[in-house]
C-alpha positions as CSV (number, residue, x, y, z in Angstrom):
1,X,29.6,7.2,17.6
2,X,26.2,8.3,15.6
3,X,27.4,5.5,12.7
4,X,26.7,2.7,15.4
5,X,24.0,4.5,17.0
6,X,21.6,4.6,13.6
7,X,23.2,1.1,12.7
8,X,22.1,-0.3,16.1
9,X,18.8,1.3,15.6
10,X,18.7,-0.4,11.6
11,X,19.5,-3.9,12.8
12,X,16.9,-3.8,15.5
13,X,14.2,-2.8,13.2
14,X,15.4,-5.2,10.4
15,X,15.2,-8.2,13.2
16,X,12.0,-7.3,14.0
17,X,10.3,-7.0,10.6
18,X,9.5,-3.5,10.9
19,X,8.0,-1.4,8.2
20,X,8.9,1.9,9.7
21,X,11.2,3.9,11.8
22,X,10.2,7.0,13.8
23,X,12.8,9.0,15.2
24,X,11.2,11.7,17.3
25,X,12.5,14.7,19.3
26,X,11.1,15.3,22.9
27,X,12.2,18.3,25.0
28,X,15.1,16.4,26.6
29,X,15.5,13.5,24.8
30,X,15.3,11.1,21.7
31,X,12.5,8.4,20.9
32,X,13.1,5.8,18.6
33,X,9.6,3.5,17.6
34,X,9.4,0.9,14.9
35,X,6.3,0.0,13.4
36,X,5.5,-4.0,13.5
37,X,2.7,-5.5,12.0
38,X,1.0,-2.1,11.7
39,X,1.5,-1.3,15.4
40,X,4.0,0.9,16.7
41,X,6.7,-0.3,19.6
42,X,9.3,1.5,21.7
43,X,12.9,0.4,21.0
44,X,14.8,0.1,24.5
45,X,18.4,1.6,22.7
46,X,20.3,4.1,24.4
47,X,20.7,7.3,22.6
48,X,24.1,8.5,23.6
49,X,24.4,11.2,20.9
50,X,22.6,14.1,20.2
51,X,19.1,14.4,18.4
52,X,20.4,16.6,15.7
53,X,23.1,14.4,14.7
54,X,21.3,10.7,14.0
55,X,18.8,13.2,12.0
56,X,22.0,14.9,10.3
57,X,23.0,11.3,9.6
58,X,20.2,10.0,7.8
59,X,20.3,13.3,6.1
60,X,23.8,12.7,4.7
61,X,22.6,8.8,3.7
62,X,19.6,10.1,2.3
63,X,21.2,13.0,-0.1
64,X,19.3,15.5,1.8
65,X,20.1,19.1,3.0
66,X,21.6,19.2,6.7
67,X,21.7,22.5,6.8
68,X,17.9,23.1,6.3
69,X,15.9,22.4,8.8
70,X,12.6,24.7,8.8
71,X,10.6,22.6,5.5
72,X,10.2,19.4,4.9
73,X,12.3,17.0,2.9
74,X,11.9,13.6,1.1
75,X,14.4,11.2,0.2
76,X,15.9,7.7,-0.3
77,X,18.7,5.6,1.3
78,X,19.6,1.7,1.8
79,X,20.0,0.1,4.9
80,X,21.2,-3.5,5.8
81,X,22.3,-5.6,8.6
82,X,25.8,-5.3,7.8
83,X,26.1,-1.5,7.0
84,X,29.1,-2.0,4.2
85,X,26.1,-3.5,2.0
86,X,23.2,-1.9,2.5
87,X,20.3,-4.0,0.7
88,X,17.1,-2.7,1.9
89,X,15.8,0.6,-0.1
90,X,14.1,3.0,2.5
91,X,12.2,5.9,1.9
92,X,12.6,8.8,4.2
93,X,10.5,11.7,5.3
94,X,12.0,14.8,7.5
95,X,9.5,17.0,9.2
96,X,10.3,20.0,11.6
97,X,8.3,19.8,14.9
98,X,8.4,21.6,18.1
99,X,11.4,20.2,19.7
100,X,13.4,19.4,16.5
101,X,13.3,17.4,13.3
102,X,11.4,14.0,13.1
103,X,12.2,11.3,10.5
104,X,10.5,8.2,9.6
105,X,12.2,5.7,7.5
106,X,10.0,3.2,5.8
107,X,11.5,0.2,4.8
108,X,10.4,-0.9,1.2
109,X,9.5,-4.5,0.3
110,X,12.6,-6.4,-1.7
111,X,11.6,-6.8,-4.9
112,X,12.8,-10.6,-4.4
113,X,9.4,-10.6,-1.6
114,X,6.8,-13.0,-2.9
115,X,4.7,-10.5,-5.5
116,X,2.0,-13.2,-5.9
117,X,-1.9,-12.5,-5.8
118,X,-2.5,-15.9,-4.2
119,X,-0.3,-14.8,-1.2
120,X,-2.6,-11.9,-0.4
121,X,-5.4,-13.3,1.7
122,X,-8.1,-13.4,-1.3
123,X,-10.2,-16.0,-1.4
124,X,-10.9,-18.5,-4.3
125,X,-13.7,-16.7,-6.3
126,X,-12.1,-13.1,-5.1
127,X,-8.6,-14.4,-6.8
128,X,-10.5,-15.8,-9.9
129,X,-12.1,-12.0,-10.2
130,X,-8.6,-10.5,-10.1
131,X,-7.2,-13.0,-12.3
132,X,-10.0,-12.2,-15.2
133,X,-9.5,-8.5,-14.7
134,X,-5.5,-8.8,-15.6
135,X,-5.9,-10.8,-18.3
136,X,-8.5,-8.2,-20.1
137,X,-6.2,-6.2,-22.9
138,X,-7.6,-3.0,-21.6
139,X,-9.9,-1.5,-19.1
140,X,-9.5,-0.3,-15.4
141,X,-8.2,-1.8,-12.3
142,X,-8.9,-0.2,-9.1
143,X,-7.3,-1.0,-5.8
144,X,-9.0,0.9,-2.8
145,X,-8.1,1.4,0.8
146,X,-6.6,3.6,3.6
147,X,-3.0,4.1,3.9
148,X,-0.9,1.3,5.5
149,X,-3.9,-1.3,3.8
150,X,-1.6,-3.3,1.4
151,X,-2.8,-1.3,-1.7
152,X,0.8,-1.3,-3.2
153,X,2.0,-5.1,-2.6
154,X,-1.4,-5.8,-4.2
155,X,-0.6,-3.1,-7.3
156,X,3.1,-4.9,-7.5
157,X,1.8,-8.3,-7.4
158,X,-0.5,-7.4,-10.3
159,X,2.3,-6.3,-12.1
160,X,4.4,-9.2,-11.7
161,X,2.1,-11.0,-13.2
162,X,1.7,-9.0,-16.0
163,X,5.3,-8.4,-16.5
164,X,6.4,-10.3,-19.5
165,X,8.8,-9.5,-22.7
166,X,5.7,-9.2,-24.7
167,X,4.4,-6.1,-22.6
168,X,5.9,-2.7,-22.0
169,X,4.6,-2.2,-18.4
170,X,4.7,1.6,-17.3
171,X,4.4,3.1,-13.6
172,X,3.5,6.4,-12.6
173,X,4.7,6.9,-9.1
174,X,4.7,9.1,-6.1
175,X,7.4,7.8,-4.7
176,X,8.5,4.9,-6.6
177,X,8.1,1.9,-3.8
178,X,9.6,-1.3,-5.1
179,X,11.9,-1.3,-8.0
180,X,11.2,-4.0,-10.7
181,X,13.3,-5.5,-13.2
182,X,11.5,-5.1,-16.8
183,X,9.1,-2.3,-15.8
184,X,9.5,1.2,-16.9
185,X,9.1,3.2,-13.6
186,X,8.7,7.3,-13.7
187,X,8.9,9.1,-10.4
188,X,6.0,11.8,-9.8
189,X,8.4,15.1,-9.6
190,X,6.1,18.4,-9.4
191,X,8.9,20.7,-8.6
192,X,10.7,19.9,-12.2
193,X,7.7,20.4,-13.6
194,X,6.8,16.7,-14.0
195,X,3.2,16.0,-12.1
196,X,1.0,13.1,-12.8
197,X,-1.1,14.3,-15.5
198,X,2.0,15.6,-17.8
199,X,3.2,12.0,-17.2
200,X,0.5,10.1,-18.4
201,X,0.1,12.5,-22.0
202,X,3.8,11.7,-22.5
203,X,3.3,8.1,-21.5
204,X,0.5,7.5,-24.0
205,X,3.0,8.3,-26.8
206,X,5.3,5.7,-25.6
207,X,3.9,2.7,-26.8
208,X,2.5,1.1,-23.2
209,X,0.7,-2.0,-22.5
210,X,0.1,-1.8,-19.1
211,X,-0.2,1.4,-17.1
212,X,0.1,1.8,-13.2
213,X,-0.8,5.0,-12.0
214,X,0.1,5.7,-8.4
215,X,-3.2,7.4,-7.4
216,X,-6.3,9.0,-9.0
217,X,-6.2,12.1,-7.3
218,X,-8.4,14.3,-9.1
219,X,-10.9,14.5,-11.9
220,X,-8.4,15.4,-14.6
221,X,-6.4,12.3,-13.4
222,X,-9.3,10.3,-13.6
223,X,-10.2,11.2,-16.8
224,X,-6.8,10.6,-18.3
225,X,-6.9,7.3,-16.5
226,X,-10.0,6.3,-18.3
227,X,-9.0,7.8,-21.9
228,X,-6.1,5.1,-21.0
229,X,-8.4,2.5,-20.7
230,X,-10.7,3.0,-23.6
231,X,-7.9,3.3,-25.9
232,X,-6.2,0.0,-25.7
233,X,-4.7,0.0,-22.2
234,X,-4.7,-1.9,-18.9
235,X,-5.0,0.8,-16.7
236,X,-4.2,-0.3,-12.4
237,X,-4.7,2.7,-10.0
238,X,-5.8,3.1,-6.6
239,X,-8.4,5.5,-5.1
240,X,-8.7,6.4,-1.3
241,X,-12.2,5.3,-0.6
242,X,-13.7,3.4,2.5
243,X,-14.9,0.5,-0.1
244,X,-15.3,-0.8,-3.2
245,X,-19.2,0.3,-3.4
246,X,-18.1,3.5,-2.6
247,X,-15.4,3.7,-5.1
248,X,-17.8,3.9,-7.8
249,X,-19.7,6.8,-6.5
250,X,-16.5,8.3,-6.1
251,X,-15.5,8.2,-9.9
252,X,-19.0,9.4,-10.4
253,X,-18.3,12.6,-8.2
254,X,-15.2,13.1,-10.3
255,X,-17.3,13.4,-13.4
256,X,-17.1,9.6,-14.9
257,X,-20.1,8.9,-16.6
258,X,-21.5,5.8,-16.2
259,X,-21.4,4.7,-19.9
260,X,-17.7,5.2,-19.3
261,X,-17.5,3.2,-16.5
262,X,-19.4,0.7,-18.3
263,X,-16.9,0.5,-21.0
264,X,-13.3,0.7,-19.1
265,X,-14.0,-0.2,-15.5
266,X,-13.1,-3.9,-14.8
267,X,-12.7,-4.4,-11.3
268,X,-12.7,-2.9,-7.9
269,X,-11.2,-4.1,-4.8
270,X,-10.9,-2.7,-1.2
271,X,-8.7,-4.1,1.4
272,X,-7.4,-4.1,5.0
273,X,-4.5,-5.6,6.8
274,X,-5.2,-7.9,10.2
275,X,-2.5,-9.1,12.3
276,X,-2.6,-13.1,12.1
277,X,-2.6,-15.7,14.9
278,X,0.9,-17.1,15.4
279,X,1.6,-20.1,13.9
280,X,3.5,-21.3,16.6
281,X,1.1,-21.0,19.9
282,X,-2.2,-20.0,19.9
283,X,-3.6,-16.5,20.6
284,X,-5.4,-17.6,23.9
285,X,-2.3,-19.8,25.1
286,X,0.4,-18.1,24.0
287,X,3.6,-18.4,26.1
288,X,6.3,-15.5,26.5
289,X,8.9,-17.5,25.4
290,X,7.1,-18.7,21.8
291,X,10.0,-17.9,19.3
292,X,7.8,-16.5,17.0
293,X,5.6,-13.8,18.6
294,X,7.3,-13.5,21.6
295,X,4.0,-14.4,23.9
296,X,1.6,-11.6,21.8
297,X,-0.1,-14.2,20.1
298,X,-0.1,-12.7,16.8
299,X,2.4,-12.6,14.2
300,X,2.6,-11.0,10.5
301,X,-0.6,-9.8,8.8
302,X,-3.1,-11.0,6.2
303,X,-5.1,-9.0,4.0
304,X,-8.9,-8.7,4.2
305,X,-10.5,-8.0,0.7
306,X,-13.9,-7.3,-1.1
307,X,-13.5,-7.5,-4.8
308,X,-16.2,-6.3,-7.0
309,X,-16.0,-7.2,-10.8
310,X,-17.7,-4.7,-12.4
311,X,-20.3,-6.6,-14.9
312,X,-23.1,-5.2,-16.9
313,X,-25.5,-6.8,-13.8
314,X,-23.5,-4.6,-11.5
315,X,-23.6,-1.7,-13.3
316,X,-27.4,-1.9,-13.5
317,X,-27.1,-2.3,-9.4
318,X,-25.7,1.2,-9.7
319,X,-28.1,2.9,-11.8
320,X,-31.1,1.5,-10.2
321,X,-30.9,1.4,-6.7
322,X,-32.6,3.8,-4.6
323,X,-30.4,3.9,-1.2
324,X,-27.2,2.2,-0.3
325,X,-28.9,-0.4,1.5
326,X,-30.5,-1.4,-1.7
327,X,-27.6,-1.3,-3.6
328,X,-25.6,-3.6,-1.2
329,X,-28.6,-5.9,-1.5
330,X,-28.7,-5.9,-5.1
331,X,-25.0,-6.3,-5.6
332,X,-25.0,-9.2,-2.7
333,X,-27.4,-11.2,-4.4
334,X,-25.0,-10.8,-7.5
335,X,-22.2,-12.9,-5.5
336,X,-20.3,-9.7,-4.3
337,X,-18.8,-10.8,-0.6
338,X,-18.0,-7.5,1.4
339,X,-15.2,-7.0,3.9
340,X,-17.0,-8.2,7.2
341,X,-18.2,-11.8,5.4
342,X,-14.3,-11.9,3.8
343,X,-12.8,-11.6,7.1
344,X,-15.2,-14.0,8.9
345,X,-14.1,-16.8,6.4
346,X,-10.4,-16.0,8.1
347,X,-12.0,-15.9,11.7
348,X,-13.7,-19.4,10.9
349,X,-10.2,-20.8,9.6
350,X,-8.3,-19.3,12.7
351,X,-6.4,-17.2,10.6
352,X,-7.5,-14.0,12.4
353,X,-9.3,-13.3,15.8
354,X,-12.4,-11.8,15.9
355,X,-11.4,-8.7,17.9
356,X,-8.7,-8.2,15.2
357,X,-11.4,-7.9,12.6
358,X,-13.4,-5.6,14.5
359,X,-10.5,-3.5,14.9
360,X,-9.3,-3.4,11.6
361,X,-12.7,-2.8,9.9
362,X,-14.8,-1.0,12.5
363,X,-18.8,-1.1,12.6
364,X,-19.0,0.5,9.3
365,X,-19.2,-2.9,7.6
């Protein structure tokens, strides 16, 4: 019974294009929710087995300790529309809560999914800045934004383009999101003594051409990333900041000197994901029987980006600007397009609604 229940959940999630499955324990029942295009929705599925049995099934598939219910656990499993041929990798997180353990299963993008910079929502000038940055033999490229903003797909699209037989491409990830053939992917594993900084130091002895560091988390990681970028390696990473301009300030706060930034930093981008207007109906007049969006008027998501090539002119602006407003004015004079301006192009081309743009980037832009 529990196998059939789990497969029913998986089937509905896959068919709905869900990115995550949430299995939550309330006092007297289990709630199943899935995240589709960034929005959680409840699955109307009868749960005829105990919550603990569903969690145990997930733990078994993810090779976790089914007897341990007091601490968080993380693992991986595979699912598919046919349970005998699972073809979708998933990341599993188990967390103890008041009424029982909660499981979140993230359905990871397939390596066969189109990983192409031209499909991310970048406008032509932004795409040109990215193309120029990844064509460089060394330096640092940063992709920033909050969790769930599409940073991983952007980084993997860069890696996919850089992944040729003439390059040694390596990644350090926590965890490995998408498995790419031809790329040497290393999982961060602190319990085994394998932390980011130790991996980076070891990796630099492996003759890499391209290094992707999952996230610059602290001053030590930032310094190591800069050292790698200064010594003939192209380094890609992420940073949790609100925008491209804020990323420069964040690097400075981590102790990176202005002259090092000038020498190393090639490009900084920031991004959000916005739900697109359904292509088979209109957001204002959509019918409940729309075969694609079911009457919501929105289907799939597109990236809203701001891309800042870190040229000497931009570096000078950062050093001379007296205020944040002054800095923004100076970089805009040099062609920088902030996220709201980039989003308005999507609005003008009827890709997203103004309400969706405001919902995703708020008023701070």
